[in-house]
C-alpha positions as CSV (number, residue, x, y, z in Angstrom):
1,M,0.0,0.0,0.0
2,Y,2.8,2.5,1.0
3,R,4.7,1.6,-2.2
4,L,1.6,2.3,-4.3
5,L,1.1,5.7,-2.7
6,Y,4.8,6.5,-3.2
7,V,4.6,5.7,-6.9
8,L,1.5,7.8,-7.4
9,A,3.1,10.7,-5.6
10,L,6.2,10.5,-7.8
11,L,4.2,10.4,-11.0
12,A,2.4,13.6,-9.9
13,L,5.7,15.6,-9.7
14,P,6.8,17.8,-12.6
15,D,9.2,16.3,-15.1
16,F,12.2,18.4,-14.0
17,V,11.7,17.3,-10.4
18,Q,11.3,13.6,-11.2
19,A,14.7,14.0,-13.0
20,Q,16.4,14.3,-9.6
21,T,16.5,10.5,-9.2
22,P,18.1,8.8,-12.2
23,V,17.5,5.0,-12.5
24,A,21.3,4.3,-12.3
25,P,24.1,6.7,-11.2
26,D,26.2,6.1,-14.3
27,T,23.6,6.1,-17.1
28,S,24.1,8.4,-20.1
29,V,20.9,10.1,-19.3
30,W,22.7,12.5,-17.0
31,R,25.9,13.1,-19.0
32,D,26.4,16.4,-20.6
33,T,25.7,16.9,-24.3
34,G,28.4,17.7,-27.0
35,P,29.8,21.2,-27.5
36,K,27.6,21.7,-30.6
37,T,24.3,20.7,-28.9
38,P,22.3,23.8,-28.0
39,H,21.1,22.3,-24.6
40,G,23.5,21.2,-21.9
41,L,23.2,19.6,-18.4
42,A,22.1,22.1,-15.8
43,M,22.3,21.6,-12.0
44,L,19.3,23.4,-10.6
45,K,18.3,24.8,-7.2
46,M,14.6,25.5,-7.1
47,A,13.1,28.5,-5.3
48,D,11.8,26.2,-2.6
49,G,15.3,24.7,-2.0
50,R,14.9,21.4,-3.9
51,A,17.7,20.2,-6.2
52,A,16.9,19.1,-9.7
53,R,18.6,18.5,-13.1
54,A,17.5,19.3,-16.6
55,Y,19.0,20.3,-20.0
56,F,19.1,24.1,-20.4
57,P,20.2,26.3,-23.4
58,V,23.9,26.9,-23.3
59,N,25.9,30.1,-24.0
60,R,23.1,32.4,-22.9
61,L,23.7,35.7,-21.2
62,G,20.9,35.1,-18.7
63,F,17.2,34.2,-19.1
64,E,14.0,36.1,-18.6
65,K,10.5,34.9,-17.8
66,A,10.7,31.4,-19.1
67,I,13.3,28.8,-20.1
68,D,13.0,26.2,-22.8
69,Y,14.5,22.9,-21.5
70,F,14.6,19.1,-21.9
71,P,13.8,17.0,-18.8
72,T,16.3,14.3,-19.9
73,N,19.2,14.1,-22.3
74,P,18.0,15.3,-25.7
75,K,20.5,13.1,-27.5
76,V,19.4,9.9,-25.8
77,R,16.4,7.8,-26.9
78,P,13.5,8.0,-26.3
79,F,14.0,11.7,-27.2
80,P,12.3,14.0,-24.8
81,K,9.9,16.8,-25.8
82,I,10.9,20.4,-25.1
83,K,9.2,22.0,-22.1
84,Y,9.1,25.4,-20.5
85,L,10.0,26.5,-16.9
86,D,9.1,29.9,-15.4
87,V,12.2,31.6,-14.2
88,D,10.6,32.6,-10.9
89,Q,10.6,28.9,-9.9
90,L,14.4,28.9,-9.8
91,A,16.9,30.1,-7.3
92,S,20.0,29.3,-9.3
93,A,21.5,27.1,-12.0
94,T,24.9,26.0,-13.0
95,I,25.4,25.2,-16.7
96,R,28.8,24.0,-17.9
97,G,30.7,25.9,-15.2
98,Y,28.6,29.1,-15.4
99,Y,26.6,30.2,-12.5
100,Y,23.2,31.8,-12.9
101,E,21.1,33.3,-10.1
102,N,17.5,34.5,-9.8
103,M,17.5,38.3,-9.3
104,R,14.6,38.2,-6.9
105,A,16.5,40.0,-4.2
106,A,16.9,42.9,-6.6
107,G,13.2,43.0,-7.3
108,E,13.5,41.0,-10.6
109,P,12.1,37.5,-9.9
110,D,11.6,36.9,-13.7
111,V,15.4,37.3,-14.4
112,L,18.0,34.5,-14.1
113,A,21.3,36.4,-14.7
114,V,24.7,34.9,-15.3
115,R,27.5,35.8,-13.0
116,L,30.4,37.3,-15.0
117,I,32.7,38.4,-12.2
118,E,33.3,37.2,-8.7
119,G,35.1,39.2,-6.0
120,P,34.2,41.9,-3.4
121,V,31.6,43.0,-5.9
122,E,29.9,40.4,-8.0
123,L,28.6,41.3,-11.5
124,F,25.6,39.6,-13.0
125,A,24.3,40.2,-16.5
126,L,21.2,39.7,-18.7
127,R,21.4,40.3,-22.4
128,G,18.8,42.8,-23.6
129,T,16.9,40.1,-25.5
130,A,16.5,36.9,-23.4
131,A,16.9,34.6,-26.5
132,S,20.2,36.1,-27.6
133,K,23.2,33.8,-27.6
134,V,26.5,35.1,-26.6
135,P,29.5,33.7,-28.5
136,V,32.0,35.4,-26.2
137,L,31.1,33.2,-23.2
138,L,33.7,30.5,-23.7
139,S,34.7,28.6,-20.6
140,P,35.1,29.4,-16.9
141,V,38.9,29.4,-17.3
142,S,38.8,32.2,-19.8
143,A,36.0,34.1,-18.0
144,L,38.0,37.4,-17.6
145,A,38.9,37.4,-21.3
146,S,35.3,36.7,-22.2
147,V,34.1,39.6,-20.0
148,A,36.6,41.9,-21.6
149,A,35.3,41.0,-25.0
150,L,31.8,41.3,-23.8
151,G,32.4,44.8,-22.7
152,L,33.3,45.8,-26.2
153,M,30.5,43.8,-27.9
154,A,27.7,44.7,-25.5
155,V,24.4,46.2,-26.7
156,D,22.8,49.3,-25.2
157,N,20.0,47.4,-23.4
158,N,22.2,45.0,-21.5
159,R,21.0,44.8,-17.9
160,W,23.5,44.7,-15.0
161,F,23.2,43.6,-11.4
162,L,25.7,44.1,-8.6
163,R,26.1,42.4,-5.2
164,R,28.3,43.7,-2.5
165,N,28.2,42.6,1.2
166,G,25.1,40.5,0.4
167,Q,23.1,43.4,-1.1
168,L,21.9,42.8,-4.7
169,V,20.9,45.8,-6.8
170,A,19.8,46.3,-10.4
171,I,21.5,49.0,-12.4
172,T,19.2,50.8,-14.8
173,H,20.6,52.4,-18.0
174,G,19.1,55.8,-17.2
175,K,20.6,56.0,-13.7
176,F,23.9,54.3,-14.5
177,R,26.2,57.3,-14.3
178,P,25.0,58.8,-11.0
179,F,24.6,55.4,-9.3
180,M,28.0,54.1,-10.3
181,T,29.7,57.4,-9.5
182,E,28.4,57.0,-5.9
183,Y,28.9,53.2,-5.8
184,T,32.6,53.6,-6.6
185,A,33.1,56.8,-4.6
186,D,35.8,55.3,-2.4
187,C,37.9,55.0,-5.5
188,P,38.0,58.7,-6.6
189,A,40.0,58.0,-9.8
190,L,37.5,55.5,-11.1
191,S,34.5,57.3,-9.8
192,E,35.5,60.5,-11.6
193,Q,35.9,58.7,-15.0
194,V,32.5,57.2,-14.6
195,R,31.0,60.5,-13.7
196,T,32.4,62.2,-16.7
197,G,31.2,59.4,-19.0
198,I,34.5,59.1,-20.9
199,K,35.0,56.3,-23.4
200,G,35.7,53.0,-21.7
201,F,33.7,53.9,-18.5
202,Q,30.1,53.9,-19.8
203,H,27.1,51.6,-19.4
204,N,28.4,48.9,-21.8
205,D,31.8,48.9,-20.0
206,M,30.5,47.6,-16.7
207,P,32.6,44.4,-16.7
208,E,35.8,46.5,-17.0
209,I,34.6,49.0,-14.4
210,I,33.9,46.2,-11.9
211,R,37.2,44.5,-12.7
212,L,39.0,47.7,-11.9
213,Y,36.9,48.4,-8.8
214,N,37.5,45.0,-7.4
215,E,41.3,45.4,-7.9
216,F,41.1,48.6,-5.9
217,L,39.1,47.0,-3.1
218,L,41.4,44.0,-2.9
219,S,44.5,46.2,-2.9
220,S,43.0,48.5,-0.2
221,A,42.1,45.5,2.0
222,G,45.7,44.3,1.8
223,K,47.2,47.5,3.1
């Protein structure tokens, strides 16, 4: 009787939750796909704290509102049908070494942004169009090089999020200059260049600004 109730409860769960318990630990179902496959293995943390696995789109500069995914390996028979998951159901995801986090704490529960920079200040990003792919995101090893390239290739409507001392904030395009001037005020040289808006210190240059600011904070902490 208890076994029957357990089976019925399991069948009632969403596909991406059922996927948490593979039949065998070493089955190809949970191996990552090849580099040319548009969906790769994602390790998920749901908003309610549960862990799950699924196959999410790769090389995306964040997701907004909903994510197209496969509940099992799209290259293994029987081939699964594509499904959709609301972003607000997720807390975080790790896809091929890249960490994505829900921006709920910044008032954006429909945004899952990718972390581009770690350090005293973390930088998260969302491409202006959620479906856009980002060829400059290569591998975690070359993340800084990728960020530098991104700063040059970014579009005007990129959205940035910063976290420092646990406080996550969204940076709007219109308030970028006054906000970042104040945010980096303890580094006068950097703050002044942001305030004047000279080339290389504008909205699209956020990765380089945060890289320089983190260098300043780390060097100051070491004195």
